[in-house]
N, C-alpha and C positions, 0 to 999 in steps of 0.2 A: 515601517510596514512594508512587507514584500510586495512587489508589483508583478503583474503578469508580463512575460517576455514581450518586448516591443521590437519588432523588426520590420523591414520593408518587404519581407518575404511573404508569399502566399502560404496558405495552410498546406497545400501540396508540396511546396518547396521546403517548408519547415519539416514536414514528415520525411521527406527524402533525406534531409540533413540528419534527422534522428536515426534513420536507417544506416547512413554512412558512419555516424558516431558509434553505433553498435558494432558494425563490421570492424572498425578499427580496434575497439576494445576487445572484441572476440579474438582477433588475431594476436593482440598484445598479451592477453592473459590466458590464452588457451592452455589447459593442462590435461594431458592424456589421462584418462581414467576419472577425471573430475568434471571437466566441462561437458555440458549437455549438447545434444545436436543444436545446430544454429537456430532452427525454427522455434525452439523452446524459449529462447531469450529475445527473439525479434519483436519489437513493438508493432502493434497492428492497429489499423483503422478500418472499421466497418461503416462505410458511408452509405446512408440511406438518403438518396437524393430527394425524396419526397418529404423528408422530415426537417423541421426547423429546430428540433431539440436534440442536443448532444449530451452524452454521458461519458465522463472520464471514470475509468475503473483502475484502481491502483492495487497492485499485488503486494504480497507480504515480504518480510525479511527472508533472505536466502532463497527466494522463489524467483519468478520470472513472469512475463506477460501471459505465458501459457496457462498459468494458474487461474486466471480470470476468464479464459476463453469460453467456457460453457455459459458463464454469466453473461458475457458479451453477446454470445449468439442468441441467448434468450431475449435480451433487450432489443437486439437488431430485428428479431422476428416480430417484436411488438411495434416496430416502426421507428425506433430511435437510431441515431448515428452514435457509434461507440468508438472511443479511442482508449487504447491500453498502452500507456507508456512503460518504458523499461527504467526502473530506478537505477541510478548510477551504482556500479559495482555488482550488478546482478546479471544473470544470464551468461556469465563468463567463468569466473572461479572465485573461491573464497579468498584468494590472495588479493584480488581486485577489491573485494568488499572490505577487507581488513583495513584499508586506508581511507575509507569514505566517511564523510561527516553528514549528519542528517540534512543540513541546508542544501547539499548536493541533490538529495532525493526530492526536496521541495522544488528545486530548479527543474528537475526532470519532469515533474508534473506541470510546472508552469508552461513548458513547451507544449504539452498535450492540450492545455487550456487554450493556448494561442492557436493551435491547429483547429480546434473546434470552433473558435470564434470566427474563423474565416468562412465557415459554412453553416453555422447555427446561431440563432438569436437567443436561445435559452440553453442553459447548461446546468446539469446536475453532476455532483462529484460523489463517488462512492469508493470504498476500499475494503479490503479484507486484512485483518490482523494489523501488522505495522502499516499497511496501506490504508487501513481505516483511521489510524492515528494521523497520517498525513492528510487524509481527506478532511478530517475535523480541523486540523491546523489551517489548511487552505480556506475552509469555510469561515473560520473565525477571523483570519487575517484579511481576507479578500471577499467579503460577503457580496459585494457588487458584481462579482463574477458569476455567482451561482444562484439558482432558484431553490436548491435543496441539497442536503448532504445525507449520505447513507454510510453508516459505520457498522461493520460486521466483525465481531470478536477483536475489538481494539485492545491491545495489551497494556491496560492501565497498571495491572499487577500480574507478574508471572507467578506460576506455581513452582514450588520447589525451593528449598533453602539456598541452593547454590546461586540463584539469581540475585540474592541479597548481597553477595560479595563480589560481583563483577567489577565494581568500581575499584575495590581494593586490589583485585587481581590485575586490573588494567594499570593501576599506578605502579604496582610491583613490576609488571612487564616493562614499563617505560624506564624505571630505575635501573633494572639489570641490563637492559639494552644500551642505556647511556654509558655504562661501564664495560660494555663489550662482553657481557656474560649472557648472551642470548640463549645458551643451553638451559638456563635456569628459568626461562620465561614459559608462560602457558598462553600462547597466542590464540589457540583454537580450542573449542570444546566439541565433543561428539554430538552430532545432531541425528535424531531418529525421525525422519520426515514421513508425513502421511502420503506424500507423492514423491517417491524416490527418483522418478524419471524427470522431475522438475527441480526439486530443491537440492541445495548443497548438502553434503553429508557431514560437513564440519562447519561450525559457527565461529566466526571471529568474536573474541571477547569484546573487542572494540565496537562491534556491531550492536551487541546488547546494550552497551553503555550509551550508544547513540539513541537507541530506541527509548530507553528509560529517560534520557534527557528530553527527547521530543515529547513524550507522554506527560512529563511533569509540566512542561510549558502549556500543553493542551489543557490539562486539568485545571490549571490556574485560571485559564481564560474562558472556560466553557460558559460562564455566566453571561458573556458578551456575545454569544452566538445569536445572529440576527435572522437566520433563515430556518425553514422547516427541517426537521431531522428525524431519521429513523435509526434507532439503536438496536442492534440484534446481538444477542450473546448466548453462547452455549452454556446451559446450566451445569453440565458435567464435563466441560472442556478440560482436558488433561494438561494443557500448557498455560492457559490464561485463567486466572482466578475467576470463577463464575460470578462473583460480585462486581467485576469490573464494569460490566454494562450498566448495572443498577447505579453505581456511583457516578458514572458519566451522565446518565439520564437525569439523575437527581440534581445535577449542577446546571442543567439547561433550563432556561426560563421561557423560551419561546413557546407560545401557545400551541403551535403545531409541531410538537415533539412526541414521538411514539416509541414505545419500548416493547420488544418481543423476545421472549426466551424460547430456546429450542433444546430438545434432548438429543444428544448424539455423543458417542463414546470417543470421538476424535476431534482434534482442533479444526481440521479442514472440513468446512461445511458448505463449500461453494462448488463442489463437484459431485457427480453421481446423484443418487436418489434423494439424499438429504439436501443437496444443492437445489433441486427442483422445489422442495418445500420452502427453502429460504427465498428463492426467486419469486415464489408466489406472494410472500410477504412484501417483497420489494415492489412487485407489480401493484399490489393494493395501495401501498404508500404513494407511488407515482400517480395513481388514479385520483388521489386526493389533491395532488399538486396540479395535475393537468386533467381535470374531469372532462369526460367526453361531451 
C-alpha cells in the first residue's frame, strides 16, 4: 500500500522543493513551440491561514496545474487551503510525458498531501479527468489521509475506437524501437485540447496506456472506498464515455456517495461558466462533509 511521503521537511520546504523540481524539468524538456509559459505548469499553494481544511486538486493528462486554478480560487474563496501539484511529465513537453509511469503521478500527489498535512488537520482530494482517477486511487489506497474524494470526468472508458488499440500500438512501438526501426513507430497522437494554452497538442501513446492501467486498478478496488465521494460526469462528454461516472458510482458502497451528471459539449468542465456550475455541486458536497 502506498504511503504518504515522509520527510523531516516542513510543508513550506516541501513546496519549495517541488518548485525547484519543476524548474529543473522545465529547463531540461523545454521545446520551442510546444512548452507553455512557465506559470502554466508551476504547482501552486493557496494557503488560507484561518483554515484547518486543505484540498488537493489534481489536473488531467497533458494538462498542468493551471487547469485547476479557477476551481482552486473558488475553494480558496470559500475558506479552504488548496494545493495543486504538477504531475510528473506535465507542464514541460510531451517528450517528458512520454517516459512517465502512473506511479510517478501518484508520487507527485503524495508530495501535495504531505505539504497540506503540515498546515491542515483535515484533507479532501479532488481531481479532473486523469486527475480524478488519481484522486480515487489515493482515496482507496490511503483513506486515513482524506475526509472525502471528488472525481470529475474520470476516464474509466474513452470514446473513440482508436483508444481500444493503444496497448497494441505501444507494443509495436517498443518492438520496432528495439530493432532500431524508430521511423516505423507512432509515439504520439494528435490532441485537440479544450484549453490549447494549457494542454499539449500531441499525446504520447504511452500516456494513454498508463491512464488505462491506472483506471483498471481503480475500478477493481472501488468497492473498498471508505470515505465520502462525489462523482461528477458530463453526459455528452466527447472524450470520456458518458457512462463512466455511472459505472464508477455503482461500484462504490459508501453510504455518503453522490452522483451528478451535467450537460456540456466539451470534456473540460472546470473552467468558465460550466465550471461555476460544477463548483456549486462541489460546494454542496463539501457542506455535507463539513456542515456549518
